[in-house]
C-alpha positions in Angstrom: 35.7 -60.2 77.8 36.3 -56.5 78.2 33.0 -54.8 78.9 34.6 -51.4 79.1 32.6 -48.9 76.8 34.6 -48.1 73.7 35.5 -44.4 73.6 35.7 -42.7 70.2 38.4 -40.2 69.7 38.0 -37.0 67.7 39.0 -37.6 64.0 40.8 -34.8 62.1 39.9 -36.5 58.9 36.2 -36.1 59.6 36.6 -32.4 60.3 38.4 -32.0 56.9 35.5 -33.8 55.2 32.9 -31.5 56.9 35.0 -28.4 55.9 35.1 -29.6 52.3 31.4 -29.9 52.1 30.9 -26.5 53.5 33.2 -25.0 51.0 31.6 -27.0 48.2 28.1 -25.8 49.3 29.4 -22.2 49.4 30.8 -22.5 45.9 27.6 -24.0 44.6 25.5 -21.3 46.2 27.7 -18.7 44.7 27.3 -20.3 41.2 23.6 -20.7 41.7 23.2 -17.0 42.7 25.4 -15.9 39.8 23.3 -18.0 37.4 20.1 -16.7 38.8 21.3 -13.1 38.5 22.4 -13.8 35.0 19.1 -15.4 34.1 17.1 -12.6 35.6 19.1 -10.0 33.8 18.9 -11.9 30.6 15.1 -12.0 30.8 15.1 -8.4 31.7 17.2 -7.5 28.7 14.9 -9.4 26.4 11.8 -7.7 27.9 13.5 -4.4 27.4 14.3 -5.2 23.8 10.7 -6.1 23.2 9.6 -2.9 24.9 12.0 -0.9 22.7 10.7 -2.7 19.5 7.1 -1.9 20.5 8.0 1.8 21.1 9.8 2.0 17.8 7.0 0.4 15.9 4.5 2.7 17.5 6.6 5.8 16.7 7.2 4.7 13.1 3.5 4.1 12.5 2.6 7.4 14.1 5.1 9.2 11.9 3.9 7.8 8.6 0.2 8.2 9.4 0.7 11.8 10.5 2.9 12.5 7.4 0.1 11.1 5.2 -2.5 13.3 6.8 -0.5 16.6 7.0 2.3 16.2 4.4 4.6 17.8 7.0 7.8 15.9 8.0 8.5 18.2 11.0 5.0 17.7 12.3 5.2 13.9 11.8 8.5 13.7 13.7 7.1 15.7 16.6 4.1 13.3 16.8 6.4 10.3 16.6 8.5 11.6 19.5 5.3 12.1 21.6 4.1 8.5 20.9 7.6 7.0 21.6 7.6 8.6 25.1 4.2 7.0 25.9 5.7 3.5 25.6 7.9 2.5 28.6 11.3 1.1 27.8 13.3 -0.3 30.7 11.3 1.6 33.3 11.8 5.0 31.5 10.9 6.9 28.4 12.3 6.5 24.9 13.5 9.9 23.6 14.1 10.2 19.9 16.1 12.8 17.9 15.0 14.0 14.5 17.8 12.1 12.9 16.4 8.8 14.3 13.1 9.4 12.4 13.6 9.0 8.6 11.2 9.1 5.8 11.6 7.4 2.4 10.3 4.8 0.1 9.9 1.1 0.7 9.6 -0.9 -2.5 9.2 -4.7 -3.0 12.2 -6.6 -4.3 12.1 -9.7 -6.5 12.1 -11.9 -3.4 9.0 -10.3 -2.0 10.8 -8.4 0.8 10.8 -4.6 1.0 13.8 -2.3 0.7 13.8 1.1 2.4 15.5 4.0 0.7 15.7 7.2 2.7 14.4 10.4 1.1 13.2 8.7 -2.0 9.7 9.6 -3.2 7.0 8.8 -3.0 7.5 9.0 0.8 5.5 5.9 1.8 7.5 4.8 4.8 9.1 5.8 8.1 12.1 4.3 9.7 12.7 4.8 13.4 16.0 3.7 15.0 15.8 3.8 18.8 18.2 3.1 21.6 18.3 3.6 25.3 20.8 2.9 28.1 19.2 0.7 30.7 20.6 -0.3 34.1 20.8 -4.0 35.1 18.6 -5.2 37.9 21.6 -6.8 39.7 24.4 -4.8 38.1 26.7 -5.2 41.2 27.0 -9.0 40.6 28.2 -8.5 37.0 31.1 -6.8 35.2 28.7 -4.3 33.7 26.0 -2.2 35.3 24.0 -1.3 32.2 23.3 -2.2 28.6 22.1 -0.2 25.5 19.7 -2.1 23.2 19.0 -0.8 19.7 16.0 -1.5 17.5 14.9 -0.4 14.1 11.3 -0.3 12.8 10.1 0.4 9.3 6.5 1.0 8.7 5.0 1.5 5.2 1.5 2.9 5.0 0.8 3.4 1.4 -1.3 6.3 0.4 -2.8 5.9 -3.1 -3.6 8.5 -5.7 -5.5 6.7 -8.5 -6.6 8.0 -11.8 -9.4 6.1 -13.5 -8.8 6.7 -17.2 -12.0 5.5 -18.9 -13.0 5.2 -22.5 -16.3 7.2 -23.2 -16.2 6.9 -27.0 -19.4 6.2 -28.9 -18.9 2.4 -28.8 -19.3 2.4 -25.0 -23.0 2.7 -25.7 -22.9 -0.7 -27.4 -24.1 -3.9 -25.6 -21.7 -6.3 -24.0 -22.0 -9.1 -26.6 -18.7 -8.0 -28.2 -20.4 -7.6 -31.6 -19.6 -4.4 -33.5 -22.4 -1.9 -33.7 -24.7 -4.0 -31.5 -26.9 -1.9 -29.2 -29.0 -3.1 -26.2 -32.6 -3.9 -27.1 -33.9 -0.8 -25.3 -31.6 1.4 -27.5 -32.3 -0.2 -30.9 -34.6 2.5 -32.3 -33.8 2.1 -36.0 -30.6 2.4 -37.9 -27.2 2.3 -36.3 -26.8 6.0 -37.2 -29.9 6.8 -35.2 -28.9 4.6 -32.3 -25.5 6.3 -32.2 -27.0 9.5 -31.1 -29.0 8.0 -28.2 -27.9 7.9 -24.6 -26.5 4.6 -23.4 -28.8 2.0 -22.0 -29.3 2.3 -18.3 -29.2 -1.5 -17.9 -27.3 -3.2 -20.6 -24.7 -0.9 -22.2 -20.9 -1.2 -21.8 -20.9 2.1 -20.0 -23.5 0.8 -17.5 -21.3 -2.3 -16.9 -18.3 0.0 -16.4 -20.2 2.2 -14.0 -21.1 -0.9 -11.9 -17.5 -2.1 -11.9 -16.2 1.4 -10.8 -18.8 1.3 -7.9 -17.5 -2.1 -6.9 -13.9 -0.8 -7.0 -14.8 2.1 -4.7 -16.7 -0.2 -2.4 -13.5 -2.3 -1.9 -11.4 0.8 -1.2 -13.9 1.8 1.5 -14.2 -1.6 3.0 -10.4 -2.0 3.3 -10.2 1.6 4.7 -7.4 2.4 2.4 -6.0 5.9 2.3 -6.9 6.4 -1.3 -7.8 9.3 -3.5 -9.5 8.7 -6.8 -9.8 10.9 -9.9 -12.0 10.3 -12.8 -10.7 11.1 -16.3 -12.5 10.1 -19.5 -11.5 10.2 -23.2 -13.0 9.9 -26.6 -12.0 12.3 -29.5 -12.7 15.8 -30.5 -16.0 15.5 -32.4 -18.9 17.6 -33.5 -22.0 16.7 -35.4 -24.8 19.2 -35.2 -25.7 19.7 -31.5 -23.6 16.6 -30.5 -20.0 17.0 -29.5 -17.2 15.6 -27.4 -13.7 16.6 -26.3 -10.8 14.2 -26.6 -10.2 14.0 -22.8 -11.4 15.6 -19.6 -10.8 15.4 -15.8 -14.3 14.9 -14.6 -13.5 14.6 -10.9 -10.3 15.7 -9.3 -8.5 13.5 -6.8 -11.0 12.9 -3.9 -11.9 10.6 -1.1 -15.6 11.3 -1.6 -16.2 8.4 -4.0 -19.9 9.3 -4.4 -18.6 12.1 -6.7 -17.2 9.5 -9.0 -20.4 7.5 -9.1 -22.5 10.7 -9.7 -20.3 11.6 -12.7 -20.5 8.1 -14.1 -24.3 8.3 -13.9 -24.2 11.7 -15.6 -22.3 10.3 -18.5 -24.8 7.5 -18.7 -27.4 10.1 -19.4 -25.3 11.8 -22.0 -24.9 10.9 -25.7 -21.5 9.3 -26.1 -19.9 10.2 -29.4 -16.5 10.3 -31.0 -13.7 7.8 -31.5 -10.7 6.9 -29.3 -7.7 9.0 -28.3 -6.0 6.9 -25.7 -2.9 9.1 -25.6 -5.1 12.1 -24.6 -6.7 10.1 -21.9 -3.4 8.9 -20.4 -2.1 12.5 -20.5 -5.2 13.7 -18.6 -4.8 10.9 -16.0 -1.1 11.9 -15.5 -2.1 15.5 -15.0 -4.6 14.5 -12.4 -2.0 12.6 -10.5 0.6 15.4 -10.3 -1.8 18.3 -10.0 -4.2 19.7 -7.4 -4.7 17.4 -4.3 -1.8 15.0 -5.3 0.4 13.9 -2.4 4.1 13.4 -2.2 3.4 10.3 0.0 1.1 8.6 -2.5 1.7 5.7 -4.8 0.4 6.9 -8.1 -1.7 4.5 -10.3 -3.5 4.8 -13.6 -6.2 2.3 -14.4 -6.8 2.6 -18.1 -9.9 1.0 -19.7 -10.8 0.9 -23.4 -13.1 -1.1 -25.5 -11.4 -0.1 -28.8 -8.2 0.8 -30.5 -6.5 4.2 -30.7 -7.9 6.1 -33.7 -6.1 9.3 -33.1 -3.1 10.5 -31.1 0.0 8.3 -30.6 -0.3 4.6 -30.8 3.0 4.0 -29.1 1.3 3.7 -25.7 4.0 1.5 -24.2 6.5 4.3 -24.5 4.1 6.7 -22.8 3.6 4.3 -20.0 7.3 3.8 -19.6 7.8 7.6 -19.4 5.1 7.8 -16.7 6.8 5.1 -14.8 9.9 7.3 -14.4 7.6 9.7 -12.6 6.4 7.0 -10.2 3.2 6.2 -12.0 2.1 2.5 -12.4 -0.3 1.8 -15.3 -2.8 -1.0 -15.2 -4.6 -1.7 -18.5 -8.1 -3.3 -19.0 -9.6 -4.1 -22.4 -13.3 -4.7 -22.6 -15.2 -6.3 -25.5 -15.4 -5.1 -29.1 -12.3 -4.3 -31.0 -10.3 -4.6 -27.8 -10.7 -8.4 -28.1 -8.5 -8.5 -31.3 -5.0 -10.0 -31.0 -3.0 -7.1 -32.3 -4.6 -4.6 -29.9 -4.3 -6.9 -27.0 -0.6 -7.2 -27.6 -0.3 -3.4 -27.7 -2.2 -3.0 -24.5 -0.3 -5.8 -22.8 3.0 -4.1 -23.7 1.6 -0.8 -22.3 0.9 -2.5 -19.0 4.3 -4.2 -18.9 6.1 -0.9 -19.7 4.1 0.8 -17.0 4.9 -1.9 -14.4 1.3 -2.7 -14.2 -1.0 -5.6 -14.9 -3.0 -6.3 -18.1 -6.6 -7.7 -17.9 -9.1 -8.5 -20.6 -12.8 -8.6 -19.7 -15.0 -10.3 -22.3 -18.1 -9.5 -20.3 -19.5 -7.4 -17.5 -19.1 -10.1 -14.8 -15.4 -10.4 -15.5 -15.0 -6.6 -15.7 -16.5 -6.2 -12.2 -14.2 -8.9 -10.9 -11.1 -7.2 -12.5 -11.8 -3.9 -10.8 -12.3 -5.7 -7.5 -9.1 -7.6 -7.9 -7.1 -4.4 -8.5 -8.6 -2.7 -5.5 -8.0 -5.7 -3.3 -4.4 -5.9 -4.5 -3.4 -2.4 -3.4 -0.9 -2.5 -0.5 -1.9 -1.0 2.8 0.5 -1.3 5.8 3.8 -3.2 6.2 5.8 -3.4 9.4 9.4 -4.7 9.5 
């Protein structure tokens, strides 16, 4: 038996195996580093795009808010540029040119989405298109050393100019039972002729119910913090009987954000003898005048809220054509009928057609509770801010 220790000789095959492993590890490390660099840059690119979107959103919102407050496009653009620079993008500032800040109109399509049209009035929206060249974190490992993300933000902040066009004819002193020539108990002094020349009941007249509903409407506007101006226009008919008289239509409060002025005038009418019949055409014309006159805004969505408890007894009865003409001027017309003759089928059809032609909604309120609810519903349905 050979007890001599076996001697192992050096194997070239083993060296080749070791060399192969080293090469494989080197390749894998290179791939790993490359993937890591790619992943880091990918995350960085997404973070930068998010930062750019935030900066564009902030700039667009700043632009439309400032435009609504000042009505100055140049001032709004300057403010938007300032706000954009306050939001970091890829470790630097976002600089915007005037052409990257556009104003226009955003309107809802049939699908519920909004479409932006530059320079179309009312100017209720701002569109900001931002881009910035940003260097890669590990640009030396890739074929490119920078990238240029681009984002677009559209912000719609709807300003509202609203004309309340309210019937103050003699029947608004009736009670809310929908019966003709029925006065509240505290205004039933004798004959209907005598009652006609009494001020409306402070508790149970149609005018009092309307006053409460208007107050509820203004309360919702305040609670929602909408940028809304409201005008009060009223209508009846040119009428004179002795010392009693009325004019067919009047703007009682011009567009204002001080809603207490509206309430004060409603109360004043409640302490006035309401006389005359119903010239709805004159009321609509007065409401339109309020929306395009003093204090009206190019950024505002214009809305008429028409309320009547009767039928047109003078002036044009083709109210749907009037509302359609107003619509071409950017005025939406909502219509509310309230008790009395307004409950008749023929008049409801006329008023429904008026609302449809004016791109508005039609409501019938058979009682004061429903009337209050309708005014609240309209106020709650007014759009505020939309960001895309």
